[in-house]
N, C-alpha and C positions, 0 to 999 in steps of 0.2 A: 430377382427383379432389380437390385441396384444395379448389377452389370449391364442390365439391359438399359436402364437410364443413361448409364456412361456411355455406352456404344451409341445411342440414338443421339445424344449430344457431340459426340465426336463426327457422327454423319453430318449432322448440321454445321459444325465448325468447316467440314471439308467443301459442304454446299457453297459456304460463303466464299471461300478461296476460289471455288470454280466460277463464281458470279463476280469475281475482281475485287471481292474486300478483303482486307486484312483482318482476321479474327481476333488478332491482339493489337489492334490499333497503333497509334502513333501520340506523338505530342499534340495537347488540347490544350492549348494556353486561353487565359482570359477568363475562366471558369468563375461564376458568383455562386458563393455556397447557397444551400437551399434556403437556409434561415432567413438571410438575407433577401432573397428572391421574394419571399413570403411577405416580409416586411415592406418591400418596395410596392407589391400590390395593394395591401391594407393602406399604405400611406398615399396611393395614387387615388385611393375612392372610387374604384370600379365597381359598378353595380354588377350583379346576376345577369349574366348572358352578354356582357361586355367585353371586349378586348380594345388593348391601344397599339397598334403595328408600328409605332414611332418609338415604343417602350421595348426596346430589343434587348436580349439577354442571354448568355451561355450557360447552361447546365450541364452537370454530370453526375452520375451515381449508379447505384446498381438496382434492377429492375426487381420490387418486392411485390409488385401486383399488376397483373396483364390483364387487358379487356380488349378484345377484337370484335366489332359490331358491324358487320359490312364493310363500308369503305373510311370507317372510323376506329381509330384505336385509342385507349388509354393505357398510360404505363405510369405507374408511382416508382420515382426514383427515390432512393434514400443515399444521402452521404451523412456524413459524422455530425450535422448538425440538425437535419430534419428530413421528413418525407415531402416530396413536391410530385403533383401530379402533370403529367404531360398530355397534350391531346395532340393526336398525329392524324391527317385525312390523306387518303389516296389521293386525292385531286392535287393537294399542294405539294406533297413529297414526290409524287411520280411512279409510275408502275414499278420500276427496277427496285426502287427502296422500299416501295410496298412489300415486295417479294422478301425483303429481308427483315422487315416488321412480324410477318407470317411465322418466321422459324426463330425468332428471339425467345428466349427462355426466363424463368424466372433466376436471378443471380448473375445474368449477363450486366456486364458495366456499359452504359453508352454515353455519350455527349450530344447534347442537343442544342441547336441555335432556334429561338423563336421569339415570341413578342409575349408581354403579361396580358392575363386576361382573367376571367371567371367563366364557369360552366353556368347552364341555365339555373343550375342548383345551388350557385353561389360559391361553389369549389373553386379555390385558387388555383390557377392552372397557367403552364406555359404552353403556348400554341406552336408547334415545331414547325420550322421552315426547313430545315435539313437535320440530320443527324448522321452519327458515325458509330460504329461498333468498336469500342475500345478493349474489351476483353470478353472472350467466349467463354463462359463457366461449364466446366465439363461435369460437375457433379451438382446435384439439384440441392438446394438449401434445405433444411428442416421442414418436416411436413407441414403442408398447408401454411407456412411462414408464420407458424404460432410462435416461433422461437425456440431454441435450443433449450430443453428441460432437462434431460440427463446431467445431473450435477456431475459426475466423473468426467464425462465427455467434454463439458463444458469447459472445465479448467485444461484438459489435455488439446482441446481443439478452439483455443481461445480467438483464434481468426472467425471463426463462424459464430462464435458468442456474441462478438464485439457487433457484427453486422447483423444479427437476426434478434438480439435482444437490446432494445434500445436503451433500457436503463441500467445495461453495463455499460455502454458506452458513455453515459453520463457520470456513472461512478469515477470512472478513471479520467474523464475530463475535470470532475471536481477535485480528484485527487492532484492532477497537474496544478490546478489554480491553488489549492492549498499549499504546495511545495513552494511556489512562487510568492505566496504570501508570506511564509514563513521565511523565505530568504530576504524579502523587503523589510520585515519586521526585525531582524537580526541586523542587517545592515543600518536599518535606522537608529539602532542603539548603538552602532560603531563598531561591531563586531567585524571581524576580517575572516572570509571563508576562504579555508585552507583544504589542503589534502594530504593524508598521512598513509603509509605504506597499508597496502591490504595482503601482501606476503610479509610475515615476520619471523625473525629467528628464534625469539621467544615469545610466547603468547602470555598477556595479561591484562588487568582492567577489568576483569569479572571471572566468577568461578563457571566455568562452562567447558565441555569437550571440543577440542579443535577439530578442524579437517586437518590432514598433514599430507604434505607433498615433499617431492625432492627436486631440487636443482642439479641439473646434469653437470653442468659446466664447473660450477665451484664445488659439486660433490657434498651439498650441505643439506640437512633436513630443513623445512620452512613450514609454516603453518599459516592458513587463512585467518586473518585476524579474528578474534571475538570481541575486541572492541578497540577504540583508537584511543585510549584515554591516555596511556603512559605517552604516547608520541605528542599528544596535544599538550601535556604537561611540559613536555620539553620545550615546546614554543614559549609557554610561560617563562621558563627559564631565561628562553633566549632574547626577552623583550617583547614579544607579541602577547600585549595584555588583554585584548577580547579576541578570542579564536571561536569558530565554528565549524563545523565538518557535518555535512548531510552524507552519511555512510552508509556502505553496506557492509554488514557484519555477517559471520558464518559460525553457527554452532551444530556441531555434530550430534544432534539430540532429537527428540520425539516430534511428531508432527501432530498438530491438532488443528480446533478451530482457531487457537490463539497463537499457535507456534508453526513457524515455517524454518528451514535450516537456514536459508538466506533472507535475510529481513533488512529494512532501513530504517536508521536512527538520525537524528539531529543530537550532536554532542557539543558542548559549548563550555568555555571556560574564562571567567571573568578575573583579572587580577584585581585585588582590594574589594572583592565583593565576598558573599557569604550566602549562607541558607536562604536568607530572606531575600536577596535579590534573585535567586534562582525560581522561587515562588512566583515572584512577580512576572518573570519570564514565562512561565509555563502559562498563567492566566492570560497575559499578553497575546501569546502565541495561538490560544484557543479562539481568544477575542478576533484576531486577524482573519484566521481561517474562516470563523463563524461571517464574520463582515464578506468576504469574498464569495461564499457559496450561496449566503443568504439562509434564512429559516429561523432566524432568532437563536437566542441562549435556551429556550426550552424547547425540547426536542426529543423525538421517540427513539429508541433502540431497543429492537425486539419487543418485548411487552413493557418495557419500563420507560418511565417518563423522566427525562434527566433534565437538571437545571444547572448551566455552566455558567450562570451570572456570577461574576467576580464581586467580592473576595470569597474563596473556597474555605470551606471549615478546615480549622487545624486540630487533629486529633493525635493525643500520645500514645505510644505503642503499647506501653504498658498498662495504661487505662483501656484501652481496648481489649487486650488479652483478658484483664480481670472482667471487664463487661462481658463477653461473649465465651472465654473459656472458663471462667471463673476460679482463675488461679492468679497468684502474685509471681510477676517476672524474676522477683529475686528467689523464690523459692523453689529452688532446683528440684526438690524432691516431690513437692506437689506437681510441677511440670510435667516431670517424667512420668508420673503416677496417671495424669490424666492424657497424657500422649498415650500411652499403654492401652488405655480403655478403648482408644480410637485405632487401635492397630498400628501405629508410628512405632517403627523399630528404633530404639534411641540407646541400646546397651552400651556402644562405642563411642556415641556422640558426645560432643561436648554440650555442656547445659544450654547456653546460646542457639545453638543449632537445633537442639530438639524444640527451645520455645519458638523459634521460627518456623519450624516445621507445623507445631500446633496452631500458630498465629494463620499460618496459611490455611489449615484445615477448618478453623472455627471461626475466623474472623473476617478473611477477605471478601466473601462472597457477601457479607453483610454489607458492605462499602459499596452502595450503589450510587449515591450521588457523588459528585467530584470532591474528593476530600485529601488532605495533606496528612500522612500519618508521619510522626516526628519520632526522635529519640528512640532509634534502634539500638538494640545491642551493640556494644563496640565490637565483641568479638567476632561478630559477622561482618565487619565493614574494615577491613584490614586499611583502606586508602583515605580514610576519613578523620577529621580531627576530633577529639575527645570533647564533651561536654564540659566545659569550667565546673570545677566543684564535684563531678561525678564521672570520673574515667570510665564506668562500667558502661555509659551510654554514649552514642556517637550522634555528632551533629550532622542527621541524614533525613531525609524525606523520601517517602515515595508518593506520587499521585495515585490514587486509587479511583477508577470508575466503573460502574457495573461490574465488580468484583474484579477488574484485572487492572493490573499496574500498567499504568501509562507513561511515568517518568520517575526517574531516581535521580536523586542529587545530594551532594555533600558540601561543607564546607570543607573544603580539602586540608590533608594532611601535608603539611610541609617541612616537618621536621625529620631529616635525614636519618637520625638513629632510630627514632621510633618506627619509622617506616620499614628501615631494615630489620626492626625486631618482628614486626607484623608479616612482614613478607616471609621470614624464617620461619615462622609459626605455620603459616601456608604449606612451606616444603615439607613439613611434616605430615601432612594430610594423604589420605588413600584414595586411589581412583584415576581418572583420567580427567576429573576436572580440577585438578590441584596443580599449583604449579611445578615443574621439574628443574627448573634452573632459575637460580636467583638473576635478576636483571640489573647486573650491575651498572650499566650504563645510565639506568633509569636513578640510580642511586646516585651515581656520581654527578648528575645533572642536578638532582636537589642538593649536594652540598656545595654546588656552585650558588644556590640560592634561589627558591622559587618564592615569589611573593605569596601573601595569603590570598586566597582565592575561593570562589564557589563555582561548582562545576555541576553539570547537568546532562543528561542522557533522557531523550523523549521517543518513544516508540512511533516513526511516523505511521506504519501500518495499521496500529490499533488506532491512531488518533483519527485515521479516514475510516476506518471501520464506525466508531462512534459517530462520526458527523455525517456519515451516508448511510446509517442504519444498516452495515453489513454486518449479517451474522457470522461469518467466518472470516478469518485473515485471508483465504485463498479468494475471496470475492474481490479482495482489493489488491491483490499481487497478479500481475498480467500473466505472467508464465509460473504458477507456484510448483513446488517440488512434487512429485505423482508417485506413486507405487507403481511398478513395472507391469502393464496390463500382462494378462495370464493369456496364455495362448488358449485356443479355442479348443474346449473338452479337456483342457489340464485341469488336475484336482490339485486342491491346496486350502490353505487356511488363512485368515488375516494375522493370527499370533500376536504375540504382545508386541506393545510400540505400535499397534495400529492406530489410523487416524481416527480422531474421536470428531 
């Protein structure tokens, strides 16, 4: 049946050509978006059944509803802002144009010239005097235009998802406004936006498995960045005292409702700042986003009621571990015993690594309201300054909301000798997530002197998830990574690492 629909629409396209109409249109300048047209009608004060031929307008969009009743047709056009009803009469547009109206389909894109009015029932309408076919759609839209409901297909064919599901369009428009607000907020704090390499000869700045590639001309191995941190710190050394980057990072790891291999972060560094400055920036960033999209500080996320009103609570890592796991952070034996009861493998891992796995398993999902978790074990924070008086703890926080890490921040380590020691310990680790080569150039930069600083990374995709009440990270990424589609009739299973 799908092939028959396609063939029928091809026949209509050919018919348009025979009638002298270009089914793929031409430039159609001077279009007013549908939301502005609707506002004009409302402000003009037209009553039901009224029209004003002096108030002309040009509209364009995709046909999402079509009704032909004798010598009168009503089409609903959708653009990125709103739906708008178009009224067309055979008497006004003429016989030849009316033949075109008879073969228009849902999904076709048209442009219309007309004037403002309302129908007898009060519906805002543009009464068309002329129209043009701008693009003939060869494939029918989702059944009865109720929207694309197959979740997997929505992500694979986002182009259909956007024009058929109004809420999806609004989510991505909100994302764009939020990123604009974040940029404006950072610039207001006198941060300079910069760009650092995505292709790096040595990956660093996070514990993650990289994507590897090869540069043919130089015959060298390169990595898609897992973090811009070490390059941004080089800029602090160079005298750029406040820098930020809204960057794409790549981590060759699992896919879930919270993880996509390609994701967007904001990362910033402030010379002469520290952890407390970064907390203020996180709260200010969320405030700026909420102000630009509306809805207030108290918001729904899934079945949760969240309150983003600043200041957010501060909780110590060890205190939370004691409260929810029932163990003391400094009691390695108790930590390992508790971890074992939860099936956490810990025989070869450092005490701090085991404690962090236990923290993730027992604490993180309890942190529903926006919370800053502070004083992480220093052993898992190689780029972070130690707490004065207790070098076992790092001056680090993670901002947690709805059980998700939203931001990660440090008072940055700028002692080159301690940094070399910490990175050297990372080289002793196992697996693809550990460093393979010491970044001597980064250490050389530190030896030239990096000012004391605060540094911050914020997950933009997760921020958008929270503020748009989107349950999956794939709902806020236009083209998320998807598993290859199985061929029809092929057998197989999802296996390990499947999307959750």
